[in-house]
ZAMARGU-4260 file (C-alpha; in steps of 0.2 Angstrom, whole numbers, plus 5000, padded with zeros to 4 digits):
<rodrens>
0) 5000/5000/5000 | 5014/5012/5004 | 5023/5007/4988 | 5007/5012/4978 | 5005/5029/4987
5) 5023/5033/4985 | 5023/5029/4967 | 5007/5040/4964 | 5015/5054/4973 | 5031/5052/4964
10) 5022/5053/4947 | 5012/5068/4952 | 5027/5078/4959 | 5042/5072/4948 | 5035/5067/4931
15) 5020/5079/4928 | 5026/5097/4928 | 5012/5110/4929 | 5021/5121/4917 | 5019/5109/4903
20) 5000/5110/4904 | 4992/5119/4890 | 4984/5136/4894 | 4973/5144/4881 | 4966/5161/4885
25) 4954/5170/4874 | 4951/5188/4878 | 4935/5195/4872 | 4927/5212/4873 | 4908/5211/4875
30) 4899/5221/4862 | 4893/5238/4867 | 4875/5233/4860 | 4868/5216/4860 | 4857/5208/4846
35) 4842/5216/4854 | 4850/5233/4854 | 4852/5234/4873 | 4867/5240/4882 | 4875/5231/4897
40) 4867/5244/4909 | 4850/5241/4901 | 4851/5223/4902 | 4855/5224/4921 | 4841/5236/4923
45) 4829/5223/4916 | 4836/5210/4928 | 4834/5221/4943 | 4816/5226/4938 | 4812/5207/4936
50) 4819/5203/4953 | 4809/5218/4961 | 4793/5211/4953 | 4797/5194/4960 | 4800/5201/4977
55) 4783/5211/4977 | 4774/5196/4971 | 4782/5185/4985 | 4777/5199/4998 | 4759/5199/4992
60) 4757/5181/4993 | 4765/5181/5010 | 4753/5194/5016 | 4738/5185/5009 | 4744/5169/5017
65) 4745/5178/5034 | 4728/5186/5032 | 4720/5169/5029 | 4729/5160/5043 | 4729/5173/5057
70) 4723/5166/5074 | 4707/5176/5073 | 4701/5167/5057 | 4707/5149/5062 | 4693/5136/5064
75) 4689/5133/5083 | 4698/5149/5089 | 4689/5152/5105 | 4692/5160/5122 | 4700/5149/5135
80) 4688/5148/5150 | 4694/5145/5168 | 4691/5127/5174 | 4676/5125/5186 | 4679/5107/5192
85) 4664/5101/5182 | 4666/5089/5167 | 4663/5098/5151 | 4649/5093/5140 | 4652/5086/5122
90) 4647/5102/5115 | 4660/5111/5124 | 4674/5099/5120 | 4669/5097/5102 | 4661/5113/5095
95) 4649/5111/5081 | 4656/5117/5064 | 4646/5112/5049 | 4660/5115/5037 | 4671/5104/5047
100) 4658/5091/5048 | 4655/5091/5029 | 4674/5089/5026 | 4675/5075/5038 | 4660/5066/5031
105) 4667/5068/5013 | 4684/5062/5019 | 4679/5047/5030 | 4664/5042/5019 | 4652/5042/5034
110) 4639/5055/5040 | 4648/5065/5054 | 4636/5076/5064 | 4639/5086/5080 | 4630/5072/5090
115) 4642/5059/5085 | 4653/5060/5099 | 4665/5046/5106 | 4667/5046/5125 | 4685/5043/5130
120) 4689/5038/5148 | 4706/5043/5155 | 4715/5037/5170
</rodrens>
């Protein structure tokens, strides 16, 4: 293993000389006006304008997303009441939401209504 590593290092450092590598350099001067008749500054201005449009669109979509998902508009957003020591009723635990019931009925394939409550005993 040491012989293989030593041979590879000897080839790299002793036989292959970096000065012998071919170097091709082509210097080009960009044209003052491209095929559309625009200068470099005008092309940059177009790119900057496009980036600004994308930023404004992203800001508008973010604001719309926030507006539709803010806490006041979320389903089931209610005030928290103080515990009284009594067991809550099914209506207090599972609020009646017709839109949610329709979505659950469609997704589960069964009729889900507010009076369909499963009692779960804990502890």
